[in-house]
C-alpha positions as CSV (number, residue, x, y, z in Angstrom):
1,M,130.1,97.8,101.5
2,M,128.2,99.3,104.4
3,E,131.4,100.6,105.9
4,M,132.2,102.4,102.6
5,I,128.7,104.0,102.6
6,D,129.0,105.0,106.3
7,T,132.5,106.5,105.6
8,F,131.2,108.4,102.5
9,I,128.3,109.9,104.5
10,D,130.5,110.8,107.4
11,T,133.1,112.4,105.2
12,T,130.4,114.3,103.3
13,L,128.8,115.6,106.4
14,Q,132.1,116.7,107.9
15,G,133.3,118.3,104.7
16,L,130.2,120.4,104.1
17,G,129.6,121.3,107.8
18,V,126.4,123.2,108.4
19,W,125.9,123.5,104.6
20,G,125.5,119.7,104.2
21,P,121.9,119.5,105.4
22,I,121.0,122.7,103.5
23,V,122.4,121.2,100.3
24,G,120.5,118.0,101.1
25,C,117.2,119.9,101.5
26,F,117.9,121.7,98.2
27,F,118.6,118.4,96.4
28,I,115.5,116.7,97.9
29,T,113.4,119.5,96.4
30,I,115.1,119.4,93.0
31,E,115.0,115.5,92.9
32,S,111.3,115.7,92.3
33,I,112.0,117.4,89.0
34,L,115.4,115.9,88.1
35,P,115.1,112.1,88.6
36,F,118.8,111.2,88.4
37,L,119.4,112.5,92.0
38,P,119.4,109.8,94.7
39,L,116.6,110.8,97.1
40,F,117.5,108.2,99.7
41,V,121.0,109.6,100.1
42,F,119.7,113.1,100.9
43,I,117.0,111.8,103.3
44,T,119.7,109.7,105.0
45,L,122.0,112.8,105.3
46,N,119.1,114.7,106.9
47,F,118.5,111.9,109.4
48,L,122.2,111.7,110.3
49,A,122.5,115.5,110.5
50,F,119.3,116.3,112.4
51,G,118.3,113.1,114.1
52,P,115.4,110.9,113.3
53,I,112.5,113.3,114.2
54,L,113.8,116.6,112.9
55,G,115.4,114.8,109.9
56,F,112.1,113.1,109.1
57,I,110.1,116.4,109.3
58,I,112.7,118.3,107.2
59,S,112.9,115.5,104.6
60,W,109.1,115.2,104.4
61,V,108.5,118.9,104.0
62,F,111.1,119.4,101.3
63,T,110.1,116.2,99.4
64,C,106.5,117.5,99.4
65,L,107.6,121.0,98.3
66,G,109.6,119.5,95.4
67,C,106.7,117.4,94.2
68,L,104.3,120.4,94.4
69,L,106.8,122.5,92.4
70,S,107.0,119.8,89.8
71,F,103.2,119.4,89.7
72,F,102.7,123.2,89.2
73,L,105.5,123.5,86.7
74,F,103.9,120.9,84.5
75,R,100.3,122.1,85.3
76,K,100.9,125.7,84.5
77,K,103.7,125.8,82.0
78,V,103.9,122.6,80.1
79,Q,100.4,121.2,80.1
80,T,99.1,123.3,77.2
81,L,102.2,122.8,75.1
82,F,102.3,119.1,75.9
83,Y,98.7,118.5,74.8
84,K,99.3,120.2,71.5
85,H,102.5,118.1,70.9
86,I,101.0,114.8,71.9
87,K,97.9,115.3,69.9
88,K,100.0,115.9,66.8
89,K,102.3,113.0,67.4
90,G,99.8,110.6,68.9
91,I,102.2,109.8,71.7
92,I,99.7,109.5,74.5
93,S,95.9,109.1,74.2
94,E,93.2,111.1,75.9
95,H,92.2,107.7,77.5
96,T,95.6,107.5,79.3
97,V,95.2,111.0,80.6
98,D,91.7,110.1,81.7
99,I,93.0,107.1,83.6
100,I,95.5,109.3,85.5
101,T,93.0,112.0,86.2
102,N,90.5,109.4,87.5
103,L,92.8,107.5,89.8
104,K,91.2,107.1,93.1
105,F,92.6,109.0,96.0
106,E,93.7,105.7,97.7
107,Q,95.4,104.5,94.6
108,L,97.3,107.8,94.2
109,T,98.4,107.8,97.8
110,T,99.6,104.2,97.6
111,I,101.6,104.9,94.4
112,I,103.2,107.9,96.0
113,A,104.0,105.9,99.2
114,I,105.8,103.1,97.4
115,P,109.6,103.8,97.9
116,F,110.6,102.7,94.4
117,T,108.1,104.7,92.5
118,P,109.8,107.5,90.5
119,A,108.3,110.7,92.1
120,F,109.0,112.8,89.0
121,L,106.8,110.6,86.8
122,V,103.9,110.8,89.3
123,N,104.3,114.6,89.5
124,I,104.5,115.0,85.7
125,A,101.5,112.7,85.1
126,A,99.4,114.4,87.7
127,G,100.4,117.8,86.5
128,L,99.6,117.0,82.9
129,S,96.3,115.4,83.8
130,N,93.2,117.1,84.9
131,M,93.6,115.8,88.5
132,S,92.5,118.3,91.2
133,Y,95.2,120.0,93.2
134,K,93.4,119.1,96.4
135,K,93.5,115.4,95.5
136,F,97.1,115.5,94.6
137,L,98.1,117.5,97.7
138,G,96.2,115.2,100.1
139,A,97.7,112.0,98.5
140,L,101.2,113.6,98.5
141,L,101.1,114.7,102.1
142,I,100.0,111.2,103.3
143,G,102.0,109.1,100.9
144,K,105.3,110.9,101.5
145,I,105.1,110.2,105.2
146,F,105.7,106.5,104.5
147,L,108.2,107.1,101.8
148,V,110.4,109.3,104.0
149,Y,110.0,106.9,106.9
150,F,111.2,104.0,104.7
151,W,114.2,105.8,103.3
152,G,115.2,107.4,106.6
153,F,114.8,104.6,109.0
154,V,114.9,101.5,106.9
155,G,116.4,102.6,103.6
156,V,119.8,103.7,104.7
157,S,121.0,101.3,102.1
158,L,119.0,99.7,99.4
159,L,121.1,96.6,99.6
160,E,120.4,96.2,103.4
161,S,116.7,96.5,102.8
162,I,116.7,93.8,100.2
163,K,119.0,91.5,102.2
164,N,116.8,91.6,105.3
165,P,113.2,90.5,104.5
166,I,111.8,92.1,107.7
167,Y,112.3,95.5,106.1
168,L,110.2,94.4,103.1
169,V,107.5,93.2,105.4
170,R,107.6,96.6,107.1
171,V,107.2,98.3,103.7
172,G,104.2,96.2,103.0
173,I,102.6,97.1,106.3
174,L,103.4,100.8,105.7
175,L,101.7,100.6,102.3
176,I,98.6,99.0,103.8
177,I,98.5,101.7,106.5
178,A,98.9,104.4,103.8
179,Y,96.0,102.9,101.9
180,I,93.8,102.8,105.0
181,V,94.7,106.4,106.1
182,S,93.9,107.6,102.6
183,K,90.5,105.8,102.6
184,I,89.7,107.6,105.9
185,V,90.8,111.0,104.7
186,N,89.0,110.5,101.4
187,K,85.7,109.7,103.2
188,K,86.1,112.7,105.4
189,F,87.1,115.3,102.7
190,N,85.7,113.6,99.5
191,L,88.9,114.0,97.5
192,N,88.0,111.8,94.5
């Protein structure tokens, strides 16, 4: 199985040439809006094409950019229409919107840092709520560091991560670090 994945990635990188990483960056950005794209594949391609340091930086920047685009799309364009629609249909209550709005900075950072959390749902929920941009941006910039690290270094293959328990321990440690860093940043900048 791992050989098939490695062969696929090598073939894809060779076939696309220099456009491979550019396409990967584009898809990383779009993945935050269209959830059916596999983020870990594009991050892995960037790590293979650019190396672990530059691949990490590029993946982190484009992941954050995509999440911000999604947040602003829903905040500026959809929020007003959405509220009118949900109030008529009773789909979601004001209480639920309040819960999302009042998430603590540390909670939001931890949710964003979890590798299996669907980013598009977090972006949409934050965009439709009354959460401050500053709070979302801070949590996003910290949380995505750990998510990109996981998918780049550890998450080359979801199956490999699940088969080897040490990877899951690393994820747990990274989530704890993300929570601690977000507590420190929150105390310094008061982002709640």
